[in-house]
C-alpha positions in Angstrom: 154.9 49.8 104.6 153.8 51.3 101.4 150.3 50.0 101.9 150.2 51.9 105.2 151.1 55.2 103.6 148.8 54.8 100.6 145.8 53.4 102.4 145.6 50.4 100.1 145.2 46.8 101.3 148.4 44.8 101.8 147.4 42.3 99.1 146.5 45.1 96.5 147.6 44.5 93.0 146.7 46.3 89.7 143.6 45.0 88.1 141.8 43.9 91.2 139.1 46.6 90.9 136.6 44.0 89.8 137.0 42.1 93.1 136.3 45.4 94.9 133.1 45.9 92.9 134.0 48.5 90.3 135.9 47.3 87.3 138.5 49.8 86.0 137.2 49.1 82.5 133.7 50.2 83.5 135.1 53.5 84.9 137.1 54.1 81.7 134.0 53.6 79.6 132.1 56.0 81.9 134.8 58.6 81.6 134.9 58.4 77.9 131.1 58.6 77.6 130.8 61.7 79.9 133.7 63.5 78.2 132.4 62.7 74.7 129.0 64.2 75.6 130.6 67.3 76.9 132.8 67.7 73.8 129.8 66.9 71.5 127.7 69.7 72.9 130.6 72.0 73.2 131.2 71.7 69.4 127.6 71.1 68.1 125.3 72.6 70.7 123.3 74.8 68.3 122.9 72.0 65.7 121.9 69.4 68.3 119.4 71.6 70.0 117.7 73.4 67.1 117.8 70.9 64.4 117.9 67.5 66.1 116.0 68.8 69.2 118.3 67.0 71.6 119.3 68.1 75.1 122.4 67.0 76.9 120.3 65.3 79.6 118.4 63.2 77.1 121.7 62.2 75.3 123.3 61.3 78.7 120.3 59.2 79.7 120.2 57.4 76.3 124.0 56.7 76.4 123.6 55.3 80.0 120.8 53.1 78.8 122.9 51.8 75.9 125.9 51.1 78.1 123.8 49.2 80.6 121.6 46.2 80.0 119.3 48.0 77.6 116.6 45.6 76.2 118.9 42.7 77.2 121.0 43.1 74.1 124.5 43.7 75.4 125.9 45.1 78.7 129.0 47.2 78.4 128.9 48.2 82.1 127.5 46.0 84.9 126.3 48.6 87.4 125.1 45.9 89.8 128.7 45.1 90.6 129.3 48.7 91.7 126.9 48.4 94.6 127.8 45.1 96.2 126.5 45.3 99.7 125.0 48.8 99.0 121.5 49.6 97.9 121.9 51.4 94.5 118.7 53.4 95.2 120.3 54.9 98.3 123.3 55.9 96.1 121.0 57.5 93.6 119.2 59.3 96.5 122.4 61.0 97.7 123.5 61.7 94.1 120.1 63.3 93.3 120.3 65.3 96.5 123.7 66.9 95.5 122.5 67.5 92.0 119.4 69.2 93.1 121.2 71.3 95.7 123.8 72.7 93.3 121.2 73.4 90.6 118.9 75.1 93.1 121.7 77.3 94.4 122.6 78.3 90.9 118.9 79.0 90.1 118.5 81.2 93.1 121.6 83.1 92.4 120.7 83.7 88.8 117.4 85.5 89.8 117.4 89.2 90.0 117.4 90.9 93.4 114.1 90.6 95.4 112.5 88.8 92.4 110.3 86.7 94.5 108.7 89.9 96.0 108.3 91.5 92.6 106.6 88.4 91.1 104.7 87.3 94.2 101.3 86.9 92.6 102.0 84.5 89.7 104.4 82.5 91.9 101.8 82.2 94.7 99.2 81.0 92.2 101.6 78.4 90.7 103.0 77.2 94.0 99.8 76.8 96.0 96.6 76.2 94.1 98.0 74.9 90.8 100.6 72.6 92.6 98.0 71.3 95.0 95.5 70.5 92.2 98.3 68.8 90.2 99.1 66.6 93.2 95.5 65.6 93.7 94.6 65.0 90.1 97.8 63.1 89.3 97.2 60.8 92.3 93.7 60.1 91.3 94.7 59.4 87.7 97.4 57.0 88.9 94.9 55.3 91.2 92.5 54.7 88.4 95.1 53.5 85.8 97.5 51.5 87.9 95.1 50.0 90.4 97.4 50.6 93.4 96.3 51.5 96.8 94.9 55.0 97.3 97.9 56.4 99.3 100.4 54.7 97.1 98.8 56.4 94.1 98.9 59.7 95.9 102.7 59.2 96.3 103.0 59.3 92.5 101.0 62.5 92.5 103.7 63.9 94.9 106.5 62.7 92.6 105.1 64.6 89.6 103.8 67.8 91.3 107.2 69.6 91.4 108.6 71.0 88.2 112.2 69.8 87.9 114.8 72.6 87.9 117.5 70.5 86.3 115.6 69.7 83.2 114.1 73.2 83.2 117.6 74.7 83.1 118.6 72.5 80.3 115.5 73.3 78.1 114.8 76.9 79.0 118.5 78.0 78.9 120.5 78.6 75.9 120.6 81.2 73.1 117.6 79.7 71.2 115.2 79.8 74.2 116.5 83.3 75.1 115.7 84.4 71.5 112.2 82.9 71.4 110.8 83.4 74.9 110.3 86.7 76.6 112.7 87.4 79.5 110.0 87.9 82.1 108.3 84.7 81.0 111.5 82.7 81.3 112.0 84.2 84.7 108.7 82.8 85.8 109.5 79.3 84.5 112.9 79.3 86.2 111.6 80.7 89.5 108.7 78.2 89.7 110.9 75.2 88.9 113.3 76.3 91.7 110.7 77.1 94.4 108.2 74.2 93.9 110.9 71.6 94.0 111.4 71.9 97.7 107.7 72.6 98.3 106.9 69.1 97.0 108.0 67.8 100.3 104.6 68.1 102.1 102.8 66.6 99.1 105.0 63.6 99.2 105.0 63.1 102.9 101.3 63.4 103.4 100.8 59.9 101.9 103.9 58.7 103.7 102.4 59.8 107.1 99.1 58.2 106.2 100.9 54.9 105.4 102.9 55.0 108.6 100.2 56.0 111.1 97.0 55.4 109.2 94.6 58.1 108.0 92.7 60.3 110.5 92.9 63.4 112.5 96.0 62.3 114.4 97.8 61.8 111.1 96.9 65.2 109.8 98.0 66.8 113.0 101.4 65.0 112.9 101.8 65.9 109.3 101.1 69.6 109.9 103.4 69.9 112.9 106.3 67.8 111.7 106.2 68.4 108.0 104.6 71.8 107.4 105.7 73.8 110.5 109.0 72.1 111.3 110.4 70.9 108.0 109.0 73.6 105.7 108.4 76.8 107.6 111.3 76.5 110.0 113.5 75.2 107.2 112.7 78.3 105.1 113.5 80.6 107.9 116.8 78.9 108.7 117.8 78.9 105.1 117.2 82.6 104.7 119.1 83.3 107.9 122.1 81.2 106.8 122.2 82.9 103.4 121.9 86.4 104.9 124.7 85.7 107.4 126.9 84.2 104.7 126.4 87.3 102.5 127.3 89.6 105.4 130.5 87.6 106.1 131.6 87.8 102.5 131.0 91.6 102.3 132.9 92.0 105.6 135.8 90.0 104.4 136.0 92.1 101.3 135.7 95.3 103.3 138.7 94.5 105.6 140.7 92.9 102.8 141.1 89.5 104.6 140.5 87.6 101.4 143.0 87.8 98.5 140.5 87.1 95.8 136.7 86.8 95.8 136.2 83.3 94.5 132.4 83.4 94.5 132.0 79.9 93.0 134.0 78.2 95.7 132.1 80.2 98.4 128.7 79.2 97.0 129.7 75.5 96.8 130.9 75.6 100.4 127.8 77.3 101.4 125.6 74.7 99.7 127.5 71.8 101.4 127.3 73.5 104.8 123.6 74.2 104.6 122.9 70.6 103.4 124.8 69.2 106.4 123.1 71.5 108.9 119.6 71.1 107.7 120.0 67.3 107.4 121.2 67.1 111.0 118.1 69.0 112.0 116.0 66.6 109.8 114.4 69.4 107.8 113.7 70.0 104.1 117.3 70.4 103.0 116.5 71.0 99.3 114.1 73.9 100.0 116.5 75.4 102.6 119.4 75.4 100.1 117.2 77.3 97.7 116.2 79.9 100.3 119.8 80.3 101.3 120.7 81.0 97.7 118.0 83.7 97.4 119.0 85.5 100.6 122.7 85.2 99.7 122.1 86.5 96.2 120.1 89.5 97.6 122.9 90.5 99.9 125.7 90.6 97.5 125.9 92.7 94.4 124.8 91.3 91.0 128.1 92.1 89.3 130.0 90.1 91.9 128.3 86.9 90.9 127.7 87.0 87.1 131.2 85.9 86.0 131.5 83.1 88.6 128.0 81.8 87.8 129.2 80.8 84.3 131.8 78.5 85.9 129.1 77.2 88.3 126.8 76.5 85.4 129.4 74.4 83.6 130.1 72.4 86.8 126.4 71.8 87.2 126.3 70.7 83.6 128.9 68.0 84.1 127.4 66.8 87.4 123.9 66.5 85.8 125.4 64.6 82.9 127.1 62.1 85.2 123.8 61.7 87.2 121.7 60.8 84.2 124.5 58.5 82.9 124.4 56.6 86.2 120.6 56.6 86.2 120.5 55.2 82.7 122.7 52.3 83.9 120.3 51.5 86.7 116.8 51.7 85.2 114.4 49.0 86.4 113.4 47.4 83.1 111.8 44.4 84.8 109.4 46.8 86.7 108.6 48.5 83.4 107.7 45.2 82.0 105.4 44.5 85.0 103.6 47.8 84.4 103.2 47.0 80.7 100.9 49.4 78.8 99.6 51.0 82.0 102.9 52.7 82.6 103.1 54.3 79.2 99.4 55.4 79.3 99.8 56.9 82.7 102.9 58.9 81.6 101.1 60.3 78.5 97.8 61.1 80.4 99.6 62.8 83.2 101.5 65.1 80.8 98.2 66.2 79.3 96.0 66.7 82.4 98.3 67.4 85.4 98.9 71.1 84.6 97.5 72.4 81.4 93.8 72.9 82.4 94.6 74.5 85.7 97.3 76.9 84.4 94.9 77.9 81.6 92.2 78.5 84.1 94.5 80.7 86.3 96.0 82.6 83.3 94.3 85.8 84.2 96.0 85.8 87.7 99.4 85.2 86.1 99.5 88.5 84.1 101.5 90.5 83.2 104.3 87.9 83.7 102.4 85.5 81.5 100.8 87.8 78.9 98.6 85.7 76.6 97.0 82.3 76.1 100.0 80.9 74.2 102.3 81.5 77.1 99.8 80.0 79.5 99.7 76.9 77.3 103.4 76.6 77.2 103.7 77.1 81.0 101.0 74.4 81.5 102.7 71.9 79.2 106.2 72.7 80.5 106.2 70.6 83.7 109.1 68.2 83.3 109.7 65.4 85.8 113.3 64.6 86.5 115.8 64.5 89.4 113.2 65.7 91.9 111.0 62.6 91.2 114.0 60.3 91.7 115.0 62.1 94.9 111.5 61.9 96.4 110.9 58.3 95.3 114.2 57.2 96.9 113.4 59.2 100.0 110.0 57.4 100.3 111.7 54.1 99.9 113.9 54.9 102.9 110.9 56.1 105.0 108.8 53.1 104.3 111.5 50.5 104.6 109.9 48.9 107.7 106.3 49.0 106.3 104.7 46.4 104.2 104.4 48.6 101.1 105.1 47.4 97.6 107.8 49.9 96.6 108.9 48.3 93.3 105.9 49.6 91.3 106.4 53.1 92.7 110.1 53.1 91.7 109.3 51.7 88.3 106.7 54.3 87.5 108.9 57.1 88.9 111.8 56.2 86.6 109.4 55.7 83.6 107.9 59.1 84.2 111.4 60.6 84.2 112.4 58.9 81.0 109.1 59.8 79.2 109.3 63.4 80.4 112.9 63.8 79.2 112.0 62.4 75.8 108.7 64.3 75.3 109.6 67.7 76.8 113.1 67.6 75.3 111.7 67.0 71.7 108.8 69.5 72.1 110.7 72.4 73.8 112.3 73.7 70.5 109.1 73.5 68.3 107.0 75.1 71.0 109.5 77.9 71.5 109.7 78.4 67.8 105.9 78.7 67.6 106.1 81.3 70.4 108.6 83.3 68.4 106.7 83.1 65.1 103.5 84.3 66.8 105.1 86.8 69.2 104.7 89.9 67.0 106.5 93.2 67.6 106.3 93.0 71.3 108.6 90.0 71.2 111.2 91.9 69.3 111.1 94.8 71.7 111.8 92.5 74.6 114.7 90.5 73.2 118.1 90.9 74.9 116.7 92.7 78.0 118.0 90.1 80.5 121.1 92.1 81.3 119.2 95.2 82.0 117.3 94.7 85.3 115.7 98.1 85.4 114.3 97.9 81.9 112.9 94.4 82.6 111.0 95.6 85.6 109.7 98.7 84.0 108.1 96.6 81.3 105.7 95.3 83.9 102.5 96.9 85.1 103.3 95.9 88.6 106.6 97.6 88.8 106.7 98.7 92.5 108.1 102.2 91.9 105.2 103.1 89.6 102.2 104.9 90.9 101.6 103.9 94.6 104.6 102.1 96.1 104.2 98.6 97.3 104.3 98.7 101.1 105.9 95.3 101.4 108.6 96.2 99.0 109.1 99.6 100.6 109.6 98.0 104.0 111.9 95.3 102.6 113.9 97.6 100.4 114.4 100.1 103.3 115.5 97.4 105.7 117.8 95.8 103.2 119.3 99.1 102.1 120.3 99.7 105.7 121.1 96.2 106.8 122.2 94.2 103.9 125.0 96.4 102.4 127.6 97.3 105.0 129.8 98.1 102.1 127.8 101.4 101.8 128.5 102.1 105.4 132.2 101.3 104.9 132.3 103.7 101.9 130.9 106.5 104.1 133.4 105.6 106.9 136.2 105.7 104.4 135.1 109.0 103.0 135.0 110.5 106.5 138.5 109.0 107.2 139.8 110.5 104.0 138.4 113.9 104.9 140.0 113.7 108.3 143.3 112.6 106.8 143.0 115.5 104.4 142.4 117.9 107.2 145.3 116.5 109.2 147.6 116.6 106.2 146.5 120.2 105.6 147.4 121.1 109.1 150.7 119.4 108.9 151.5 121.1 105.6 150.5 124.5 107.1 152.8 123.9 110.1 155.6 122.8 107.8 155.1 125.9 105.7 155.1 128.1 108.8 158.5 126.6 109.9 159.9 127.2 106.4 158.8 130.8 106.4 160.2 131.4 109.9 163.5 129.8 108.8 163.6 131.9 105.7 162.9 135.1 107.8 165.8 134.2 110.1 168.1 133.2 107.3 169.2 136.7 106.3 170.1 137.6 109.9 172.1 134.5 110.4 173.8 134.9 107.1 174.6 138.5 107.9 176.1 137.6 111.3 178.2 134.9 109.7 179.2 137.3 107.1 180.2 139.9 109.8 182.2 137.2 111.6 183.9 136.3 108.4 184.7 139.9 107.8 186.0 140.3 111.4 188.2 137.3 110.9 
């Protein structure tokens, strides 16, 4: 009877977790490890970042590697037993999907209103030509070093083309990065890492389509219709629509007082899950759609409504990211790394040097004034971390090519090796590079510190500020439409003001009528009193 109410099997007994697949001892160790990392960075964050050049992601990954079968020394946690009958790569795929979705929603909400219109030129340069060249060059380099097939090598180019938003948030965020990097420059780094993560979808699925249908005109037509138009364009439009509607619903609920407290964090989490579900049912690019939803939703609501709750959301994303990299560290394919031998390490180092730096430097003039000088262009070119997005795309490719005779093991091995190498190299070099940016920044750097909270001042520092000189026609149309459509709270305030005026007029009329009755009563009072007095006298 008790088993029916609790949902446990009838033969359940304490300590049988190992027979189910997950040992309670393994979970306890995992809880302790995750909690210890959170406490460690909560107490010693500045020391660990600035002096030891450690990030929470790198520490979590290293702890996961130590708890797993690292170098065959000792295995504290046997992760293979957790996935009995389940493919652990599919589990990592869904875990990576949720981690990316929550981080992209937070990245979109942290951006200033209409930022992607203000900074359209540098973002367009980074997201179209630079990302395309990165995909092609990375694929060709992988083809030459690893000796895989051409389209398999281009898949690796698709894995490394996006800049990971999770690692970017861990490295670019924090007081030290805020003190060393200009506000407008950090905004470009964050915006690019959020936008190009979902835009890596067509680069990854071009080789997938070629492997499924064979190269040719029919393959390109199918890729353009199914991936570019349906998954990307329609997914972006639907994401913006869902975010816009969600923002209007939240404003309407606040207007009519049908919500007791505006819990922005809970609303954004629910919105993320709903969009993920809807877009996945429609078989679109769910990651990019979530990001577009966050942009539209953040533009509808006011900035002060989201700043406090975003701190809570940042901490939740912090914990989710730690757990993901702990689990990833437990499931790294060391045997595939051994099969790649020296080629894997050489490929990781070569890709970090050639995949972005030459092309960002070549386009540095087009990135101004957001990226002002050669040093910032060099930092932007170097700062292209590979992380959760690569795991997500690699696992997605494995699912798509399950029925094809494609050797996936080398692809999974090089994807995980690239992630580990990127976390180590970019994590250890972020602080020294940022320190060099601060030492060579000059007085302009000191004038721009601590301007992140002042949106107007940040925009006025740019030569392309739309309200200077001739107005930007795109922004004028967008701002006009949004000012009339996106903020019904302003209409509600006008309606309330009219209602208050009418109530004031009605109350004035009522008070005037009441005053008239009082005066009339007072005018009649002496007569009545005198009659009463006469009657009293008569009596």
